[in-house]
mmCIF file of the N, C-alpha and C atoms, coordinates in Angstrom:
data_MODEL
# 
_entry.id   MODEL 
# 
loop_
_atom_site.group_PDB 
_atom_site.id 
_atom_site.type_symbol 
_atom_site.label_atom_id 
_atom_site.label_alt_id 
_atom_site.label_comp_id 
_atom_site.label_asym_id 
_atom_site.label_entity_id 
_atom_site.label_seq_id 
_atom_site.pdbx_PDB_ins_code 
_atom_site.Cartn_x 
_atom_site.Cartn_y 
_atom_site.Cartn_z 
_atom_site.occupancy 
_atom_site.B_iso_or_equiv 
_atom_site.pdbx_formal_charge 
_atom_site.auth_seq_id 
_atom_site.auth_comp_id 
_atom_site.auth_asym_id 
_atom_site.auth_atom_id 
_atom_site.pdbx_PDB_model_num 
ATOM 1   N N  . UNK A 1 1  ? -39.486 123.507 -16.626 1.00 0.00 ? 1  UNK A N  1 
ATOM 2   C CA . UNK A 1 1  ? -38.231 123.648 -17.327 1.00 0.00 ? 1  UNK A CA 1 
ATOM 3   C C  . UNK A 1 1  ? -37.716 125.069 -17.152 1.00 0.00 ? 1  UNK A C  1 
ATOM 4   N N  . UNK A 1 2  ? -36.419 125.228 -16.997 1.00 0.00 ? 2  UNK A N  1 
ATOM 5   C CA . UNK A 1 2  ? -35.807 126.521 -16.747 1.00 0.00 ? 2  UNK A CA 1 
ATOM 6   C C  . UNK A 1 2  ? -35.632 127.326 -18.028 1.00 0.00 ? 2  UNK A C  1 
ATOM 7   N N  . UNK A 1 3  ? -35.713 128.644 -17.886 1.00 0.00 ? 3  UNK A N  1 
ATOM 8   C CA . UNK A 1 3  ? -35.442 129.533 -19.013 1.00 0.00 ? 3  UNK A CA 1 
ATOM 9   C C  . UNK A 1 3  ? -33.945 129.747 -19.195 1.00 0.00 ? 3  UNK A C  1 
ATOM 10  N N  . UNK A 1 4  ? -33.153 129.304 -18.224 1.00 0.00 ? 4  UNK A N  1 
ATOM 11  C CA . UNK A 1 4  ? -31.712 129.477 -18.282 1.00 0.00 ? 4  UNK A CA 1 
ATOM 12  C C  . UNK A 1 4  ? -31.104 128.437 -19.221 1.00 0.00 ? 4  UNK A C  1 
ATOM 13  N N  . UNK A 1 5  ? -30.203 128.863 -20.126 1.00 0.00 ? 5  UNK A N  1 
ATOM 14  C CA . UNK A 1 5  ? -29.565 127.891 -21.016 1.00 0.00 ? 5  UNK A CA 1 
ATOM 15  C C  . UNK A 1 5  ? -28.548 127.049 -20.261 1.00 0.00 ? 5  UNK A C  1 
ATOM 16  N N  . UNK A 1 6  ? -28.289 125.884 -20.776 1.00 0.00 ? 6  UNK A N  1 
ATOM 17  C CA . UNK A 1 6  ? -27.226 125.041 -20.239 1.00 0.00 ? 6  UNK A CA 1 
ATOM 18  C C  . UNK A 1 6  ? -25.912 125.574 -20.802 1.00 0.00 ? 6  UNK A C  1 
ATOM 19  N N  . UNK A 1 7  ? -24.919 125.804 -19.938 1.00 0.00 ? 7  UNK A N  1 
ATOM 20  C CA . UNK A 1 7  ? -23.657 126.348 -20.415 1.00 0.00 ? 7  UNK A CA 1 
ATOM 21  C C  . UNK A 1 7  ? -22.557 125.303 -20.353 1.00 0.00 ? 7  UNK A C  1 
ATOM 22  N N  . UNK A 1 8  ? -21.581 125.477 -21.240 1.00 0.00 ? 8  UNK A N  1 
ATOM 23  C CA . UNK A 1 8  ? -20.425 124.590 -21.316 1.00 0.00 ? 8  UNK A CA 1 
ATOM 24  C C  . UNK A 1 8  ? -19.165 125.438 -21.431 1.00 0.00 ? 8  UNK A C  1 
ATOM 25  N N  . UNK A 1 9  ? -18.030 124.846 -21.092 1.00 0.00 ? 9  UNK A N  1 
ATOM 26  C CA . UNK A 1 9  ? -16.759 125.547 -21.152 1.00 0.00 ? 9  UNK A CA 1 
ATOM 27  C C  . UNK A 1 9  ? -16.336 125.763 -22.602 1.00 0.00 ? 9  UNK A C  1 
ATOM 28  N N  . UNK A 1 10 ? -16.139 127.012 -22.959 1.00 0.00 ? 10 UNK A N  1 
ATOM 29  C CA . UNK A 1 10 ? -15.580 127.351 -24.277 1.00 0.00 ? 10 UNK A CA 1 
ATOM 30  C C  . UNK A 1 10 ? -14.068 127.201 -24.232 1.00 0.00 ? 10 UNK A C  1 
ATOM 31  N N  . UNK A 1 11 ? -13.469 127.633 -23.133 1.00 0.00 ? 11 UNK A N  1 
ATOM 32  C CA . UNK A 1 11 ? -12.023 127.501 -22.981 1.00 0.00 ? 11 UNK A CA 1 
ATOM 33  C C  . UNK A 1 11 ? -11.482 128.430 -21.929 1.00 0.00 ? 11 UNK A C  1 
ATOM 34  N N  . UNK A 1 12 ? -10.188 128.322 -21.706 1.00 0.00 ? 12 UNK A N  1 
ATOM 35  C CA . UNK A 1 12 ? -9.492  129.203 -20.774 1.00 0.00 ? 12 UNK A CA 1 
ATOM 36  C C  . UNK A 1 12 ? -8.575  130.086 -21.608 1.00 0.00 ? 12 UNK A C  1 
ATOM 37  N N  . UNK A 1 13 ? -8.669  131.393 -21.397 1.00 0.00 ? 13 UNK A N  1 
ATOM 38  C CA . UNK A 1 13 ? -7.977  132.363 -22.235 1.00 0.00 ? 13 UNK A CA 1 
ATOM 39  C C  . UNK A 1 13 ? -7.253  133.376 -21.363 1.00 0.00 ? 13 UNK A C  1 
ATOM 40  N N  . UNK A 1 14 ? -6.285  134.074 -21.956 1.00 0.00 ? 14 UNK A N  1 
ATOM 41  C CA . UNK A 1 14 ? -5.692  135.193 -21.236 1.00 0.00 ? 14 UNK A CA 1 
ATOM 42  C C  . UNK A 1 14 ? -6.804  136.194 -20.951 1.00 0.00 ? 14 UNK A C  1 
ATOM 43  N N  . UNK A 1 15 ? -6.601  137.014 -19.957 1.00 0.00 ? 15 UNK A N  1 
ATOM 44  C CA . UNK A 1 15 ? -7.636  137.987 -19.596 1.00 0.00 ? 15 UNK A CA 1 
ATOM 45  C C  . UNK A 1 15 ? -7.981  138.898 -20.768 1.00 0.00 ? 15 UNK A C  1 
ATOM 46  N N  . UNK A 1 16 ? -6.973  139.364 -21.498 1.00 0.00 ? 16 UNK A N  1 
ATOM 47  C CA . UNK A 1 16 ? -7.221  140.250 -22.640 1.00 0.00 ? 16 UNK A CA 1 
ATOM 48  C C  . UNK A 1 16 ? -8.026  139.556 -23.733 1.00 0.00 ? 16 UNK A C  1 
ATOM 49  N N  . UNK A 1 17 ? -7.643  138.323 -24.062 1.00 0.00 ? 17 UNK A N  1 
ATOM 50  C CA . UNK A 1 17 ? -8.393  137.597 -25.091 1.00 0.00 ? 17 UNK A CA 1 
ATOM 51  C C  . UNK A 1 17 ? -9.814  137.305 -24.631 1.00 0.00 ? 17 UNK A C  1 
ATOM 52  N N  . UNK A 1 18 ? -9.981  136.971 -23.356 1.00 0.00 ? 18 UNK A N  1 
ATOM 53  C CA . UNK A 1 18 ? -11.325 136.699 -22.829 1.00 0.00 ? 18 UNK A CA 1 
ATOM 54  C C  . UNK A 1 18 ? -12.214 137.931 -22.977 1.00 0.00 ? 18 UNK A C  1 
ATOM 55  N N  . UNK A 1 19 ? -11.676 139.105 -22.696 1.00 0.00 ? 19 UNK A N  1 
ATOM 56  C CA . UNK A 1 19 ? -12.451 140.335 -22.846 1.00 0.00 ? 19 UNK A CA 1 
ATOM 57  C C  . UNK A 1 19 ? -12.884 140.540 -24.289 1.00 0.00 ? 19 UNK A C  1 
ATOM 58  N N  . UNK A 1 20 ? -11.982 140.288 -25.226 1.00 0.00 ? 20 UNK A N  1 
ATOM 59  C CA . UNK A 1 20 ? -12.320 140.452 -26.655 1.00 0.00 ? 20 UNK A CA 1 
ATOM 60  C C  . UNK A 1 20 ? -13.348 139.411 -27.098 1.00 0.00 ? 20 UNK A C  1 
ATOM 61  N N  . UNK A 1 21 ? -13.183 138.183 -26.630 1.00 0.00 ? 21 UNK A N  1 
ATOM 62  C CA . UNK A 1 21 ? -14.128 137.117 -26.983 1.00 0.00 ? 21 UNK A CA 1 
ATOM 63  C C  . UNK A 1 21 ? -15.515 137.441 -26.451 1.00 0.00 ? 21 UNK A C  1 
ATOM 64  N N  . UNK A 1 22 ? -15.593 137.856 -25.196 1.00 0.00 ? 22 UNK A N  1 
ATOM 65  C CA . UNK A 1 22 ? -16.879 138.168 -24.578 1.00 0.00 ? 22 UNK A CA 1 
ATOM 66  C C  . UNK A 1 22 ? -17.584 139.296 -25.329 1.00 0.00 ? 22 UNK A C  1 
ATOM 67  N N  . UNK A 1 23 ? -16.830 140.283 -25.771 1.00 0.00 ? 23 UNK A N  1 
ATOM 68  C CA . UNK A 1 23 ? -17.425 141.383 -26.533 1.00 0.00 ? 23 UNK A CA 1 
ATOM 69  C C  . UNK A 1 23 ? -18.051 140.862 -27.827 1.00 0.00 ? 23 UNK A C  1 
ATOM 70  N N  . UNK A 1 24 ? -17.373 139.945 -28.491 1.00 0.00 ? 24 UNK A N  1 
ATOM 71  C CA . UNK A 1 24 ? -17.904 139.378 -29.740 1.00 0.00 ? 24 UNK A CA 1 
ATOM 72  C C  . UNK A 1 24 ? -19.092 138.452 -29.476 1.00 0.00 ? 24 UNK A C  1 
ATOM 73  N N  . UNK A 1 25 ? -19.050 137.721 -28.358 1.00 0.00 ? 25 UNK A N  1 
ATOM 74  C CA . UNK A 1 25 ? -20.183 136.872 -27.987 1.00 0.00 ? 25 UNK A CA 1 
ATOM 75  C C  . UNK A 1 25 ? -21.414 137.740 -27.746 1.00 0.00 ? 25 UNK A C  1 
ATOM 76  N N  . UNK A 1 26 ? -21.217 138.869 -27.081 1.00 0.00 ? 26 UNK A N  1 
ATOM 77  C CA . UNK A 1 26 ? -22.317 139.821 -26.851 1.00 0.00 ? 26 UNK A CA 1 
ATOM 78  C C  . UNK A 1 26 ? -22.907 140.266 -28.176 1.00 0.00 ? 26 UNK A C  1 
ATOM 79  N N  . UNK A 1 27 ? -22.032 140.661 -29.114 1.00 0.00 ? 27 UNK A N  1 
ATOM 80  C CA . UNK A 1 27 ? -22.485 141.117 -30.424 1.00 0.00 ? 27 UNK A CA 1 
ATOM 81  C C  . UNK A 1 27 ? -23.307 140.045 -31.140 1.00 0.00 ? 27 UNK A C  1 
ATOM 82  N N  . UNK A 1 28 ? -22.930 138.779 -30.942 1.00 0.00 ? 28 UNK A N  1 
ATOM 83  C CA . UNK A 1 28 ? -23.616 137.665 -31.599 1.00 0.00 ? 28 UNK A CA 1 
ATOM 84  C C  . UNK A 1 28 ? -24.857 137.214 -30.840 1.00 0.00 ? 28 UNK A C  1 
ATOM 85  N N  . UNK A 1 29 ? -25.096 137.783 -29.660 1.00 0.00 ? 29 UNK A N  1 
ATOM 86  C CA . UNK A 1 29 ? -26.265 137.404 -28.872 1.00 0.00 ? 29 UNK A CA 1 
ATOM 87  C C  . UNK A 1 29 ? -26.137 136.049 -28.200 1.00 0.00 ? 29 UNK A C  1 
ATOM 88  N N  . UNK A 1 30 ? -24.902 135.627 -27.927 1.00 0.00 ? 30 UNK A N  1 
ATOM 89  C CA . UNK A 1 30 ? -24.658 134.334 -27.287 1.00 0.00 ? 30 UNK A CA 1 
ATOM 90  C C  . UNK A 1 30 ? -24.550 134.538 -25.782 1.00 0.00 ? 30 UNK A C  1 
ATOM 91  N N  . UNK A 1 31 ? -25.306 133.758 -25.023 1.00 0.00 ? 31 UNK A N  1 
ATOM 92  C CA . UNK A 1 31 ? -25.243 133.809 -23.567 1.00 0.00 ? 31 UNK A CA 1 
ATOM 93  C C  . UNK A 1 31 ? -23.886 133.307 -23.101 1.00 0.00 ? 31 UNK A C  1 
ATOM 94  N N  . UNK A 1 32 ? -23.272 134.011 -22.146 1.00 0.00 ? 32 UNK A N  1 
ATOM 95  C CA . UNK A 1 32 ? -21.948 133.648 -21.661 1.00 0.00 ? 32 UNK A CA 1 
ATOM 96  C C  . UNK A 1 32 ? -21.809 134.030 -20.194 1.00 0.00 ? 32 UNK A C  1 
ATOM 97  N N  . UNK A 1 33 ? -20.789 133.472 -19.554 1.00 0.00 ? 33 UNK A N  1 
ATOM 98  C CA . UNK A 1 33 ? -20.342 133.922 -18.247 1.00 0.00 ? 33 UNK A CA 1 
ATOM 99  C C  . UNK A 1 33 ? -18.886 133.531 -18.099 1.00 0.00 ? 33 UNK A C  1 
ATOM 100 N N  . UNK A 1 34 ? -18.193 134.168 -17.183 1.00 0.00 ? 34 UNK A N  1 
ATOM 101 C CA . UNK A 1 34 ? -16.764 133.911 -17.010 1.00 0.00 ? 34 UNK A CA 1 
ATOM 102 C C  . UNK A 1 34 ? -16.445 133.572 -15.563 1.00 0.00 ? 34 UNK A C  1 
ATOM 103 N N  . UNK A 1 35 ? -15.314 132.905 -15.385 1.00 0.00 ? 35 UNK A N  1 
ATOM 104 C CA . UNK A 1 35 ? -14.789 132.600 -14.054 1.00 0.00 ? 35 UNK A CA 1 
ATOM 105 C C  . UNK A 1 35 ? -13.305 132.928 -14.082 1.00 0.00 ? 35 UNK A C  1 
ATOM 106 N N  . UNK A 1 36 ? -12.925 133.848 -13.228 1.00 0.00 ? 36 UNK A N  1 
ATOM 107 C CA . UNK A 1 36 ? -11.518 134.226 -13.109 1.00 0.00 ? 36 UNK A CA 1 
ATOM 108 C C  . UNK A 1 36 ? -11.060 133.996 -11.678 1.00 0.00 ? 36 UNK A C  1 
ATOM 109 N N  . UNK A 1 37 ? -9.903  133.423 -11.553 1.00 0.00 ? 37 UNK A N  1 
ATOM 110 C CA . UNK A 1 37 ? -9.325  133.256 -10.230 1.00 0.00 ? 37 UNK A CA 1 
ATOM 111 C C  . UNK A 1 37 ? -8.743  134.577 -9.747  1.00 0.00 ? 37 UNK A C  1 
ATOM 112 N N  . UNK A 1 38 ? -8.762  134.785 -8.460  1.00 0.00 ? 38 UNK A N  1 
ATOM 113 C CA . UNK A 1 38 ? -8.161  135.985 -7.891  1.00 0.00 ? 38 UNK A CA 1 
ATOM 114 C C  . UNK A 1 38 ? -6.648  135.887 -7.869  1.00 0.00 ? 38 UNK A C  1 
ATOM 115 N N  . UNK A 1 39 ? -6.008  136.956 -7.477  1.00 0.00 ? 39 UNK A N  1 
ATOM 116 C CA . UNK A 1 39 ? -4.544  137.007 -7.447  1.00 0.00 ? 39 UNK A CA 1 
ATOM 117 C C  . UNK A 1 39 ? -3.967  135.901 -6.565  1.00 0.00 ? 39 UNK A C  1 
ATOM 118 N N  . UNK A 1 40 ? -4.573  135.670 -5.410  1.00 0.00 ? 40 UNK A N  1 
ATOM 119 C CA . UNK A 1 40 ? -4.109  134.637 -4.492  1.00 0.00 ? 40 UNK A CA 1 
ATOM 120 C C  . UNK A 1 40 ? -4.228  133.250 -5.124  1.00 0.00 ? 40 UNK A C  1 
ATOM 121 N N  . UNK A 1 41 ? -5.373  132.969 -5.726  1.00 0.00 ? 41 UNK A N  1 
ATOM 122 C CA . UNK A 1 41 ? -5.599  131.661 -6.355  1.00 0.00 ? 41 UNK A CA 1 
ATOM 123 C C  . UNK A 1 41 ? -4.637  131.443 -7.512  1.00 0.00 ? 41 UNK A C  1 
ATOM 124 N N  . UNK A 1 42 ? -4.441  132.474 -8.327  1.00 0.00 ? 42 UNK A N  1 
ATOM 125 C CA . UNK A 1 42 ? -3.528  132.339 -9.465  1.00 0.00 ? 42 UNK A CA 1 
ATOM 126 C C  . UNK A 1 42 ? -2.097  132.093 -9.013  1.00 0.00 ? 42 UNK A C  1 
ATOM 127 N N  . UNK A 1 43 ? -1.710  132.664 -7.886  1.00 0.00 ? 43 UNK A N  1 
ATOM 128 C CA . UNK A 1 43 ? -0.354  132.479 -7.375  1.00 0.00 ? 43 UNK A CA 1 
ATOM 129 C C  . UNK A 1 43 ? -0.139  131.055 -6.874  1.00 0.00 ? 43 UNK A C  1 
ATOM 130 N N  . UNK A 1 44 ? -1.179  130.439 -6.324  1.00 0.00 ? 44 UNK A N  1 
ATOM 131 C CA . UNK A 1 44 ? -1.034  129.111 -5.727  1.00 0.00 ? 44 UNK A CA 1 
ATOM 132 C C  . UNK A 1 44 ? -1.320  127.942 -6.661  1.00 0.00 ? 44 UNK A C  1 
ATOM 133 N N  . UNK A 1 45 ? -2.128  128.161 -7.688  1.00 0.00 ? 45 UNK A N  1 
ATOM 134 C CA . UNK A 1 45 ? -2.555  127.065 -8.553  1.00 0.00 ? 45 UNK A CA 1 
ATOM 135 C C  . UNK A 1 45 ? -2.209  127.362 -10.002 1.00 0.00 ? 45 UNK A C  1 
ATOM 136 N N  . UNK A 1 46 ? -1.343  126.548 -10.601 1.00 0.00 ? 46 UNK A N  1 
ATOM 137 C CA . UNK A 1 46 ? -0.891  126.770 -11.969 1.00 0.00 ? 46 UNK A CA 1 
ATOM 138 C C  . UNK A 1 46 ? -2.035  126.724 -12.973 1.00 0.00 ? 46 UNK A C  1 
ATOM 139 N N  . UNK A 1 47 ? -3.077  125.969 -12.689 1.00 0.00 ? 47 UNK A N  1 
ATOM 140 C CA . UNK A 1 47 ? -4.206  125.847 -13.608 1.00 0.00 ? 47 UNK A CA 1 
ATOM 141 C C  . UNK A 1 47 ? -5.092  127.078 -13.654 1.00 0.00 ? 47 UNK A C  1 
ATOM 142 N N  . UNK A 1 48 ? -4.881  128.013 -12.752 1.00 0.00 ? 48 UNK A N  1 
ATOM 143 C CA . UNK A 1 48 ? -5.694  129.238 -12.692 1.00 0.00 ? 48 UNK A CA 1 
ATOM 144 C C  . UNK A 1 48 ? -4.951  130.404 -13.330 1.00 0.00 ? 48 UNK A C  1 
ATOM 145 N N  . UNK A 1 49 ? -4.436  130.230 -14.529 1.00 0.00 ? 49 UNK A N  1 
ATOM 146 C CA . UNK A 1 49 ? -3.624  131.254 -15.179 1.00 0.00 ? 49 UNK A CA 1 
ATOM 147 C C  . UNK A 1 49 ? -4.436  132.276 -15.964 1.00 0.00 ? 49 UNK A C  1 
ATOM 148 N N  . UNK A 1 50 ? -5.699  132.018 -16.231 1.00 0.00 ? 50 UNK A N  1 
ATOM 149 C CA . UNK A 1 50 ? -6.470  132.937 -17.066 1.00 0.00 ? 50 UNK A CA 1 
ATOM 150 C C  . UNK A 1 50 ? -7.933  132.935 -16.693 1.00 0.00 ? 50 UNK A C  1 
ATOM 151 N N  . UNK A 1 51 ? -8.726  133.340 -17.649 1.00 0.00 ? 51 UNK A N  1 
ATOM 152 C CA . UNK A 1 51 ? -10.168 133.440 -17.467 1.00 0.00 ? 51 UNK A CA 1 
ATOM 153 C C  . UNK A 1 51 ? -10.855 132.312 -18.225 1.00 0.00 ? 51 UNK A C  1 
ATOM 154 N N  . UNK A 1 52 ? -11.742 131.597 -17.549 1.00 0.00 ? 52 UNK A N  1 
ATOM 155 C CA . UNK A 1 52 ? -12.537 130.560 -18.217 1.00 0.00 ? 52 UNK A CA 1 
ATOM 156 C C  . UNK A 1 52 ? -13.824 131.196 -18.721 1.00 0.00 ? 52 UNK A C  1 
ATOM 157 N N  . UNK A 1 53 ? -14.152 130.904 -19.969 1.00 0.00 ? 53 UNK A N  1 
ATOM 158 C CA . UNK A 1 53 ? -15.364 131.442 -20.585 1.00 0.00 ? 53 UNK A CA 1 
ATOM 159 C C  . UNK A 1 53 ? -16.326 130.289 -20.831 1.00 0.00 ? 53 UNK A C  1 
ATOM 160 N N  . UNK A 1 54 ? -17.553 130.451 -20.379 1.00 0.00 ? 54 UNK A N  1 
ATOM 161 C CA . UNK A 1 54 ? -18.611 129.461 -20.560 1.00 0.00 ? 54 UNK A CA 1 
ATOM 162 C C  . UNK A 1 54 ? -19.672 130.069 -21.464 1.00 0.00 ? 54 UNK A C  1 
ATOM 163 N N  . UNK A 1 55 ? -20.256 129.245 -22.337 1.00 0.00 ? 55 UNK A N  1 
ATOM 164 C CA . UNK A 1 55 ? -21.255 129.734 -23.293 1.00 0.00 ? 55 UNK A CA 1 
ATOM 165 C C  . UNK A 1 55 ? -22.456 128.798 -23.348 1.00 0.00 ? 55 UNK A C  1 
ATOM 166 N N  . UNK A 1 56 ? -23.519 129.306 -23.937 1.00 0.00 ? 56 UNK A N  1 
ATOM 167 C CA . UNK A 1 56 ? -24.731 128.524 -24.171 1.00 0.00 ? 56 UNK A CA 1 
ATOM 168 C C  . UNK A 1 56 ? -24.364 127.289 -24.996 1.00 0.00 ? 56 UNK A C  1 
ATOM 169 N N  . UNK A 1 57 ? -24.676 126.127 -24.466 1.00 0.00 ? 57 UNK A N  1 
ATOM 170 C CA . UNK A 1 57 ? -24.316 124.865 -25.123 1.00 0.00 ? 57 UNK A CA 1 
ATOM 171 C C  . UNK A 1 57 ? -24.859 124.774 -26.552 1.00 0.00 ? 57 UNK A C  1 
ATOM 172 N N  . UNK A 1 58 ? -26.036 125.307 -26.787 1.00 0.00 ? 58 UNK A N  1 
ATOM 173 C CA . UNK A 1 58 ? -26.654 125.243 -28.112 1.00 0.00 ? 58 UNK A CA 1 
ATOM 174 C C  . UNK A 1 58 ? -25.899 126.085 -29.144 1.00 0.00 ? 58 UNK A C  1 
ATOM 175 N N  . UNK A 1 59 ? -25.056 126.998 -28.687 1.00 0.00 ? 59 UNK A N  1 
ATOM 176 C CA . UNK A 1 59 ? -24.331 127.894 -29.609 1.00 0.00 ? 59 UNK A CA 1 
ATOM 177 C C  . UNK A 1 59 ? -22.822 127.716 -29.510 1.00 0.00 ? 59 UNK A C  1 
ATOM 178 N N  . UNK A 1 60 ? -22.396 126.556 -28.989 1.00 0.00 ? 60 UNK A N  1 
ATOM 179 C CA . UNK A 1 60 ? -20.980 126.297 -28.761 1.00 0.00 ? 60 UNK A CA 1 
ATOM 180 C C  . UNK A 1 60 ? -20.155 126.400 -30.043 1.00 0.00 ? 60 UNK A C  1 
ATOM 181 N N  . UNK A 1 61 ? -20.593 125.811 -31.117 1.00 0.00 ? 61 UNK A N  1 
ATOM 182 C CA . UNK A 1 61 ? -19.804 125.835 -32.359 1.00 0.00 ? 61 UNK A CA 1 
ATOM 183 C C  . UNK A 1 61 ? -19.610 127.261 -32.860 1.00 0.00 ? 61 UNK A C  1 
ATOM 184 N N  . UNK A 1 62 ? -20.640 128.069 -32.794 1.00 0.00 ? 62 UNK A N  1 
ATOM 185 C CA . UNK A 1 62 ? -20.530 129.469 -33.208 1.00 0.00 ? 62 UNK A CA 1 
ATOM 186 C C  . UNK A 1 62 ? -19.549 130.203 -32.282 1.00 0.00 ? 62 UNK A C  1 
ATOM 187 N N  . UNK A 1 63 ? -19.627 129.935 -30.997 1.00 0.00 ? 63 UNK A N  1 
ATOM 188 C CA . UNK A 1 63 ? -18.720 130.566 -30.042 1.00 0.00 ? 63 UNK A CA 1 
ATOM 189 C C  . UNK A 1 63 ? -17.276 130.129 -30.289 1.00 0.00 ? 63 UNK A C  1 
ATOM 190 N N  . UNK A 1 64 ? -17.057 128.880 -30.639 1.00 0.00 ? 64 UNK A N  1 
ATOM 191 C CA . UNK A 1 64 ? -15.702 128.404 -30.954 1.00 0.00 ? 64 UNK A CA 1 
ATOM 192 C C  . UNK A 1 64 ? -15.129 129.143 -32.151 1.00 0.00 ? 64 UNK A C  1 
ATOM 193 N N  . UNK A 1 65 ? -15.958 129.367 -33.149 1.00 0.00 ? 65 UNK A N  1 
ATOM 194 C CA . UNK A 1 65 ? -15.519 130.107 -34.335 1.00 0.00 ? 65 UNK A CA 1 
ATOM 195 C C  . UNK A 1 65 ? -15.109 131.527 -33.965 1.00 0.00 ? 65 UNK A C  1 
ATOM 196 N N  . UNK A 1 66 ? -15.906 132.168 -33.136 1.00 0.00 ? 66 UNK A N  1 
ATOM 197 C CA . UNK A 1 66 ? -15.600 133.529 -32.680 1.00 0.00 ? 66 UNK A CA 1 
ATOM 198 C C  . UNK A 1 66 ? -14.291 133.548 -31.914 1.00 0.00 ? 66 UNK A C  1 
ATOM 199 N N  . UNK A 1 67 ? -14.115 132.614 -30.981 1.00 0.00 ? 67 UNK A N  1 
ATOM 200 C CA . UNK A 1 67 ? -12.892 132.567 -30.181 1.00 0.00 ? 67 UNK A CA 1 
ATOM 201 C C  . UNK A 1 67 ? -11.657 132.299 -31.055 1.00 0.00 ? 67 UNK A C  1 
ATOM 202 N N  . UNK A 1 68 ? -11.791 131.418 -32.014 1.00 0.00 ? 68 UNK A N  1 
ATOM 203 C CA . UNK A 1 68 ? -10.667 131.080 -32.889 1.00 0.00 ? 68 UNK A CA 1 
ATOM 204 C C  . UNK A 1 68 ? -10.200 132.291 -33.687 1.00 0.00 ? 68 UNK A C  1 
ATOM 205 N N  . UNK A 1 69 ? -11.104 133.137 -34.094 1.00 0.00 ? 69 UNK A N  1 
ATOM 206 C CA . UNK A 1 69 ? -10.733 134.351 -34.834 1.00 0.00 ? 69 UNK A CA 1 
ATOM 207 C C  . UNK A 1 69 ? -9.897  135.298 -33.982 1.00 0.00 ? 69 UNK A C  1 
ATOM 208 N N  . UNK A 1 70 ? -10.073 135.223 -32.694 1.00 0.00 ? 70 UNK A N  1 
ATOM 209 C CA . UNK A 1 70 ? -9.364  136.136 -31.792 1.00 0.00 ? 70 UNK A CA 1 
ATOM 210 C C  . UNK A 1 70 ? -8.015  135.560 -31.359 1.00 0.00 ? 70 UNK A C  1 
ATOM 211 N N  . UNK A 1 71 ? -7.956  134.286 -31.042 1.00 0.00 ? 71 UNK A N  1 
ATOM 212 C CA . UNK A 1 71 ? -6.719  133.721 -30.492 1.00 0.00 ? 71 UNK A CA 1 
ATOM 213 C C  . UNK A 1 71 ? -5.787  133.128 -31.531 1.00 0.00 ? 71 UNK A C  1 
ATOM 214 N N  . UNK A 1 72 ? -6.225  132.910 -32.763 1.00 0.00 ? 72 UNK A N  1 
ATOM 215 C CA . UNK A 1 72 ? -5.371  132.267 -33.760 1.00 0.00 ? 72 UNK A CA 1 
ATOM 216 C C  . UNK A 1 72 ? -4.800  133.173 -34.843 1.00 0.00 ? 72 UNK A C  1 
ATOM 217 N N  . UNK A 1 73 ? -5.104  134.471 -34.882 1.00 0.00 ? 73 UNK A N  1 
ATOM 218 C CA . UNK A 1 73 ? -4.558  135.296 -35.986 1.00 0.00 ? 73 UNK A CA 1 
ATOM 219 C C  . UNK A 1 73 ? -3.046  135.313 -36.079 1.00 0.00 ? 73 UNK A C  1 
# 
């Protein structure tokens, strides 16, 4: 069995919000990673408008709460 957690999509956010969310995920000790499209990809594909944030599946609900505090104020 792998020591790596299974990750799931938390959501797609503006780059600024993704940076703030990731900082809070770090503070909470939640495993995360991001996927951002490059300038070329963003220009050609409407779905590549921001940064996708993935988190440890076991901590998804906690991560959703953190993200909601940042994007919904």
